[in-house]
C-alpha positions in Angstrom: 162.0 96.0 -22.5 159.0 97.0 -24.5 156.4 94.5 -25.8 155.5 94.8 -29.5 152.4 94.2 -31.5 152.4 92.2 -34.7 151.3 95.2 -36.9 154.0 97.4 -35.3 156.7 94.9 -36.1 155.4 94.4 -39.6 155.4 98.1 -40.3 158.9 98.5 -39.0 160.1 95.7 -41.3 158.2 97.1 -44.3 159.7 100.5 -43.8 163.2 99.0 -43.8 162.7 96.9 -47.0 159.7 98.3 -48.8 160.7 97.1 -52.2 161.4 93.5 -51.2 158.9 90.9 -52.2 156.9 89.9 -49.2 154.6 87.1 -50.6 154.5 84.9 -53.7 151.4 82.8 -54.4 150.8 81.5 -57.8 151.1 84.4 -60.2 150.6 87.0 -57.5 153.5 88.9 -55.9 153.4 91.7 -53.4 156.1 93.8 -51.9 156.4 94.8 -48.2 155.7 98.4 -49.0 152.6 97.5 -51.0 151.3 95.3 -48.3 151.9 97.9 -45.6 149.7 100.4 -47.4 147.1 97.9 -48.4 146.6 96.5 -44.9 146.5 100.0 -43.4 143.7 100.9 -45.8 141.8 97.7 -45.0 142.2 98.5 -41.3 140.8 102.0 -41.7 137.9 100.6 -43.8 137.1 98.2 -40.9 137.4 101.0 -38.3 135.1 103.2 -40.3 132.5 100.4 -40.1 132.9 100.5 -36.3 135.0 97.4 -36.0 137.7 97.2 -33.3 138.1 96.9 -29.5 135.1 97.5 -27.3 136.3 96.3 -23.9 139.9 96.7 -22.6 141.8 93.5 -21.7 142.1 94.6 -18.0 138.4 94.4 -17.5 138.0 90.9 -19.0 138.6 87.4 -17.7 141.0 85.1 -19.4 138.4 83.3 -21.6 136.7 86.5 -22.7 137.3 88.6 -25.8 136.5 92.3 -25.9 137.3 92.8 -29.6 135.3 92.3 -32.8 136.1 89.1 -34.7 136.3 88.3 -38.4 136.3 84.8 -39.7 138.7 84.0 -42.6 137.4 81.3 -44.9 140.1 81.5 -47.5 142.8 79.9 -49.6 146.4 81.1 -49.1 146.3 83.9 -51.6 145.8 87.2 -49.8 145.4 85.4 -46.4 148.2 87.4 -44.8 146.8 90.7 -46.1 143.5 89.9 -44.5 145.1 88.9 -41.2 147.4 91.9 -40.9 144.6 94.3 -41.9 142.4 92.9 -39.2 145.2 93.1 -36.6 145.9 96.7 -37.6 142.2 97.5 -36.9 142.3 95.8 -33.5 140.0 93.1 -34.9 140.6 89.5 -34.2 141.1 87.4 -37.3 140.0 83.7 -36.9 141.3 80.8 -39.1 138.5 78.6 -40.4 139.3 75.3 -42.1 138.3 75.7 -45.8 137.8 72.0 -46.0 134.9 72.0 -43.6 131.4 71.3 -44.8 128.8 74.0 -44.6 127.3 72.3 -41.5 130.7 72.3 -39.8 131.4 75.9 -40.7 127.9 76.9 -39.4 128.5 75.1 -36.0 132.0 76.7 -35.7 130.7 80.3 -36.5 127.8 79.9 -34.1 130.5 79.4 -31.4 132.9 82.1 -32.6 130.2 84.7 -33.2 132.1 86.8 -35.8 130.9 90.2 -36.9 132.4 89.8 -40.3 133.6 87.1 -42.8 136.4 87.4 -45.4 136.1 84.6 -47.9 137.3 83.6 -51.4 134.3 83.9 -53.7 134.2 80.2 -54.4 133.2 79.7 -50.8 130.2 81.9 -51.2 127.7 79.1 -51.1 129.1 77.9 -47.8 129.1 81.4 -46.4 125.5 81.9 -47.5 124.4 78.7 -45.7 126.6 79.0 -42.7 126.8 82.7 -41.7 125.0 83.2 -38.3 122.9 86.1 -37.2 125.2 89.0 -36.2 127.4 88.9 -39.3 127.3 92.5 -40.6 130.1 92.5 -43.1 131.1 90.2 -45.9 134.3 90.8 -47.9 134.9 88.6 -50.9 138.3 87.9 -52.4 138.3 87.3 -56.2 139.3 83.8 -57.4 138.8 81.7 -60.6 135.8 79.8 -59.3 133.2 81.7 -61.4 130.9 81.8 -58.3 128.3 84.5 -58.1 128.9 87.4 -55.7 126.7 87.2 -52.5 124.2 90.0 -52.1 125.5 92.8 -49.9 129.1 91.6 -50.0 132.0 94.1 -50.8 135.0 93.0 -52.7 138.4 93.1 -51.0 139.6 95.5 -53.7 136.7 97.9 -53.0 137.3 97.7 -49.3 141.0 98.6 -49.7 140.2 101.5 -52.0 137.5 102.8 -49.6 139.9 102.8 -46.7 142.1 105.9 -46.0 145.9 105.7 -46.2 146.0 107.4 -42.8 145.9 107.3 -39.8 147.8 104.4 -38.4 145.6 102.9 -35.7 147.4 102.5 -32.3 147.4 98.9 -31.3 148.2 97.2 -28.0 150.2 94.0 -27.0 147.1 93.0 -25.2 145.2 92.8 -28.5 144.3 89.2 -29.3 145.0 86.7 -32.0 142.6 83.7 -32.0 143.6 80.3 -33.4 141.0 77.6 -33.9 142.2 74.1 -32.9 142.0 71.4 -35.6 139.2 69.5 -34.0 141.0 66.2 -34.4 139.2 64.6 -31.6 136.3 66.9 -30.8 134.8 70.4 -31.4 137.3 73.0 -32.4 138.1 75.6 -29.7 139.2 79.2 -30.1 142.6 79.8 -28.4 143.1 83.3 -27.2 146.7 84.7 -27.5 147.9 88.2 -26.5 149.8 89.5 -29.5 152.8 90.4 -27.3 153.0 86.8 -26.2 152.4 85.1 -29.5 155.1 87.3 -31.2 157.8 86.2 -28.8 156.8 82.6 -28.2 155.7 81.5 -31.7 157.1 83.9 -34.2 160.8 84.1 -33.2 160.2 87.6 -31.8 161.7 89.5 -28.9 160.9 92.6 -26.8 162.8 95.7 -28.0 163.1 99.3 -26.8 163.1 100.6 -30.4 162.6 99.5 -34.0 166.4 99.6 -34.7 167.0 95.9 -34.1 164.1 95.0 -36.4 165.4 97.2 -39.2 168.9 95.7 -38.7 167.4 92.2 -38.9 165.5 93.0 -42.1 168.7 94.3 -43.7 170.4 90.9 -43.1 167.6 88.7 -44.3 165.7 88.2 -47.6 165.7 84.4 -48.0 162.6 82.6 -49.5 160.6 80.6 -47.0 158.1 78.2 -48.5 155.1 77.6 -46.4 153.7 74.6 -48.2 151.0 74.0 -45.6 147.8 76.0 -45.6 147.5 79.2 -43.6 144.2 77.9 -42.1 146.6 75.8 -40.0 148.4 77.3 -37.0 151.7 75.9 -38.3 151.4 77.7 -41.5 150.5 81.0 -39.8 153.4 80.8 -37.4 155.9 79.9 -40.1 154.7 82.7 -42.4 154.7 85.4 -39.7 158.1 84.2 -38.2 159.5 84.8 -41.7 157.8 88.0 -42.8 158.4 89.6 -39.4 162.1 89.0 -40.0 162.0 90.4 -43.6 161.9 87.0 -45.4 160.0 86.5 -48.6 157.1 84.1 -48.0 156.3 81.6 -50.7 152.8 80.2 -50.4 151.5 77.1 -52.0 148.5 78.0 -54.3 146.1 75.8 -52.5 143.1 76.4 -54.8 143.9 72.9 -56.1 144.9 69.7 -54.2 148.5 69.5 -53.1 150.7 68.4 -56.0 154.2 67.5 -54.9 155.7 67.9 -58.3 154.3 71.4 -58.5 155.5 72.3 -55.0 159.0 71.1 -55.8 159.0 72.9 -59.1 158.0 76.1 -57.3 160.7 75.6 -54.7 163.3 75.1 -57.4 162.2 78.2 -59.4 162.1 80.5 -56.4 165.2 79.1 -54.8 163.5 78.4 -51.5 165.8 78.1 -48.5 163.2 76.6 -46.1 160.1 74.5 -46.8 157.6 73.7 -44.1 155.1 70.9 -44.3 152.5 69.1 -42.1 153.5 65.5 -41.5 152.8 62.6 -43.8 150.1 64.3 -45.8 153.0 66.3 -47.4 156.0 64.2 -46.7 154.8 61.0 -48.5 153.9 62.7 -51.9 157.2 64.7 -51.7 159.2 61.5 -51.3 157.4 59.9 -54.2 157.9 63.0 -56.4 161.6 63.1 -55.6 162.0 59.5 -56.6 160.3 60.2 -59.9 162.1 63.3 -61.0 165.2 65.3 -60.2 165.0 68.9 -59.0 167.6 71.5 -58.3 167.1 72.1 -54.6 170.6 73.3 -53.9 169.2 76.5 -52.2 167.1 74.4 -49.8 168.8 74.4 -46.4 166.0 73.0 -44.2 162.7 71.2 -44.2 160.4 71.8 -41.2 157.6 69.4 -40.4 155.1 69.6 -37.5 151.4 69.6 -36.7 151.1 65.9 -37.4 153.4 62.9 -37.2 155.9 62.2 -39.9 156.8 58.6 -40.9 160.4 57.8 -40.0 160.8 56.2 -43.4 159.7 59.5 -45.1 162.1 61.5 -42.9 164.9 59.2 -43.9 164.1 59.4 -47.6 163.8 63.2 -47.6 167.3 63.4 -46.1 168.6 60.9 -48.6 167.1 62.7 -51.6 168.2 66.2 -50.3 171.4 65.2 -48.5 172.7 68.8 -47.9 169.5 69.8 -46.0 168.6 69.2 -42.4 165.1 68.3 -41.2 163.5 70.0 -38.2 160.6 68.2 -36.6 158.7 70.6 -34.4 156.4 69.8 -31.6 153.7 72.3 -30.5 150.1 73.1 -30.6 147.7 76.0 -30.9 147.7 76.1 -27.1 151.4 76.3 -26.7 153.2 77.5 -29.8 156.5 75.8 -30.4 157.5 73.6 -27.4 160.3 71.5 -28.7 162.2 70.4 -31.9 164.4 67.6 -33.2 167.0 68.4 -35.8 168.0 65.5 -38.0 170.7 65.3 -40.7 171.5 62.5 -43.1 172.8 59.6 -41.0 171.9 61.3 -37.7 168.2 61.2 -37.2 166.7 62.0 -33.8 163.4 60.8 -32.1 163.1 63.0 -29.0 162.5 66.8 -28.8 164.9 69.3 -27.3 162.6 71.7 -25.3 162.4 75.3 -26.5 162.3 78.0 -23.8 159.5 77.2 -21.4 159.1 73.6 -22.7 158.9 71.1 -19.9 156.8 68.2 -18.4 154.7 68.0 -15.3 153.5 65.1 -13.2 150.4 63.1 -14.0 148.5 64.8 -11.1 149.7 68.2 -12.4 151.1 69.2 -9.0 154.9 69.4 -9.8 157.5 69.5 -12.6 159.1 66.3 -13.6 162.8 65.8 -13.1 165.0 64.7 -16.0 165.2 60.9 -16.1 162.1 60.2 -14.0 160.1 57.2 -15.3 156.7 58.7 -14.6 154.5 59.4 -17.6 153.4 63.0 -17.2 152.2 65.8 -19.4 154.1 67.9 -21.9 153.7 71.6 -20.8 155.0 75.1 -21.5 155.5 78.0 -19.2 156.1 81.7 -19.9 154.4 83.3 -22.9 151.3 81.1 -23.2 147.7 81.8 -24.2 145.1 83.3 -21.9 142.5 80.6 -22.5 139.7 79.3 -24.7 137.0 81.6 -25.9 134.0 81.5 -23.6 135.1 78.3 -21.9 136.1 78.8 -18.3 136.4 75.1 -17.3 138.6 74.2 -20.3 140.7 77.3 -19.7 141.4 76.4 -16.1 142.1 72.8 -17.0 144.5 73.5 -19.9 146.1 76.7 -18.5 146.5 76.0 -14.8 149.0 77.3 -12.3 151.7 75.0 -10.8 154.0 76.5 -8.1 152.7 79.9 -8.9 153.5 79.6 -12.6 150.8 79.7 -15.2 151.3 77.2 -18.0 149.8 75.4 -21.0 149.1 71.7 -20.8 147.5 70.8 -24.2 146.9 67.1 -23.4 150.0 65.3 -24.7 151.5 62.6 -22.5 155.3 62.7 -22.2 158.3 61.7 -20.2 161.5 63.7 -19.6 164.7 62.0 -20.6 167.8 62.2 -18.5 169.3 64.8 -20.9 166.2 66.9 -20.5 164.7 66.1 -23.9 160.9 65.5 -24.2 159.8 62.1 -25.3 156.2 62.3 -26.6 153.8 59.4 -26.2 150.6 60.8 -27.7 147.5 62.9 -27.0 145.6 61.6 -23.9 142.4 61.8 -25.9 143.9 59.2 -28.3 144.5 56.5 -25.7 143.1 53.0 -25.9 142.4 51.4 -22.6 142.8 47.7 -23.2 142.7 45.2 -20.4 143.7 47.8 -17.8 146.7 49.0 -19.9 147.0 52.3 -21.7 148.1 52.3 -25.3 149.1 55.6 -26.9 148.0 55.3 -30.5 150.7 57.5 -31.9 153.4 55.2 -30.5 151.9 52.3 -32.4 151.4 54.4 -35.5 155.1 55.4 -35.6 156.1 51.7 -35.6 153.6 50.8 -38.3 154.6 53.7 -40.5 158.2 52.6 -40.3 157.5 49.1 -41.7 158.5 48.5 -45.4 155.4 48.5 -47.6 153.2 50.5 -45.2 152.5 53.9 -46.7 150.4 55.3 -43.9 148.6 54.1 -40.8 146.2 55.1 -38.1 145.4 53.3 -34.8 142.1 53.5 -32.9 140.3 51.5 -30.2 137.0 49.7 -30.5 134.8 48.0 -27.9 135.9 44.5 -26.9 133.9 42.1 -24.6 137.2 40.7 -23.3 139.5 43.8 -23.1 137.0 46.6 -22.8 138.8 48.1 -25.8 141.1 46.6 -28.3 143.8 48.1 -30.5 142.9 48.2 -34.3 145.2 49.4 -37.0 144.2 50.9 -40.4 147.0 50.6 -43.0 147.5 51.4 -46.6 150.2 50.8 -49.1 151.1 49.2 -52.4 149.4 45.8 -52.3 152.4 44.2 -54.0 154.7 45.2 -51.3 152.5 45.4 -48.2 153.2 42.9 -45.5 150.5 40.5 -44.4 148.7 40.8 -41.1 150.9 38.2 -39.4 154.0 39.9 -40.6 152.8 43.3 -39.3 152.0 41.9 -35.9 155.3 40.1 -35.7 157.2 43.3 -36.6 155.2 45.3 -34.0 156.0 42.7 -31.3 159.7 43.4 -31.7 159.2 47.1 -30.8 156.1 47.0 -28.6 154.7 45.2 -25.6 152.1 42.5 -26.5 149.1 44.5 -25.3 150.0 47.3 -27.8 150.2 45.1 -30.8 147.0 45.6 -33.0 144.4 42.8 -32.5 143.1 43.5 -36.0 144.4 45.0 -39.2 142.1 46.8 -41.5 143.4 47.6 -45.0 142.1 50.7 -46.6 142.8 52.4 -50.0 144.2 55.5 -48.3 144.3 57.1 -44.8 141.9 60.0 -44.7 143.4 63.2 -43.2 141.8 66.6 -42.4 142.4 69.6 -44.6 145.2 70.7 -42.2 147.1 67.4 -42.7 146.1 65.9 -39.3 144.6 62.4 -39.1 140.8 62.1 -39.2 140.3 59.8 -36.3 136.5 60.0 -36.4 136.6 58.6 -39.9 139.0 55.9 -38.7 136.7 54.9 -35.9 133.9 54.5 -38.4 136.1 52.2 -40.6 137.0 49.7 -37.9 133.4 49.3 -36.9 132.9 47.4 -40.2 135.6 44.9 -39.4 134.8 41.5 -37.8 134.8 42.2 -34.0 136.3 38.7 -33.2 139.1 39.0 -35.8 142.4 37.9 -34.3 141.2 38.7 -30.8 143.5 36.1 -29.2 146.5 37.1 -31.2 148.9 39.4 -29.4 147.3 39.0 -26.0 
């Protein structure tokens, strides 16, 4: 079978359904046919500027990139146009979190070394401060910010007009896509994926001998997929491409403003969305509140997908109660693996473990063998098969995260897991988020799940802080309605019914809200700073 590139699949789909709406974002709509021509012109504009591949994949090591890179500092509007245009030019587009400060963007771009930046005009001041030496091209996308155009920048519309409609640049399955990790616990890294691998592993693709199966697929589809999460997040990218490369219409949340659950539900109602994807509690909690406050006609909504961050069991339950005809898919994966597993819940039948997707498995703690179903050992979640090549310019991290076991190269992103007797993955948490207390390891996500399931607790994070007695102690940050929030003693007592004593938080810190990063993931660095202000001796003896 023949591997495909993302641009080749997109053009095959666009040729089959040129008049179908491809994207909806706010007031902007674009058809597949319009997008195919527009992205081809952008690609030729970039090629005329000398952008493209400069070193073939076969001559590079796994952590090296031989293609020019363009950073995308953008809202959702026109994000897919920019990505596809870069890919058609054999240029590597890179997602940059638009919520980063100028300092964070500057540090990230110094590592990524892009040759160009595409940005919404409102981010111009950040680009002016953060762009490193070596950036030769700035492309601005018009928005309603009123920001002044940067000197030397070209607008997206001028770039598209300047690019020729032909030729179609020949691409290769070895061409790269780079995904920046969220930086939840450390500096973001650039994950290098071959397009041929990403399309199959993370975009519901397959190898084909011809375009006929793609055209047939497009003829059968045409539902509306609502990617409520930002495209600067891997989950949003994968959802959107999985849909558009099958001919679905992609509805994007207009993220120039903060997420408004009522607006999102109104848009889903108006556009008759069949699928909505979100990122954990940052989206689930406000959606539940909005559904309690107002009634929406969501009869077309068949499924809700959540991933990229944990989702409170209470919120999952409420979503299924409020939209009883839909099912909820909780996905597990990472920028380093693509989708690894999923749990499908329906009203009255909610699941906790993840059924592995093809290649999803677990390996032993010492990374020397695969775990057998039912083993008690806590190992590492892993994926085999179509996995990334490595991390940009980081040999050590590449060899650690993408090792070979029994001659099979795999991705081990750092999540601890066990393998149930039925083969399902049971996740315990990211190893970097482990509290070592009195010689015992506590996976913070396990404690967070219990806390978020308690009545009156809206959200929670768990971190460790130094303790003269335990080395580290478990501390919980919680928020919720003061009138309904349980007291510290009640929280600990409830935790003790589900958790071993050493896992029960030694201190509870009440905060107005739990801060999350722009991609919906928890901000653990912020959380660690908050617990430092709490009394270090508070409740130390409790729960020992």
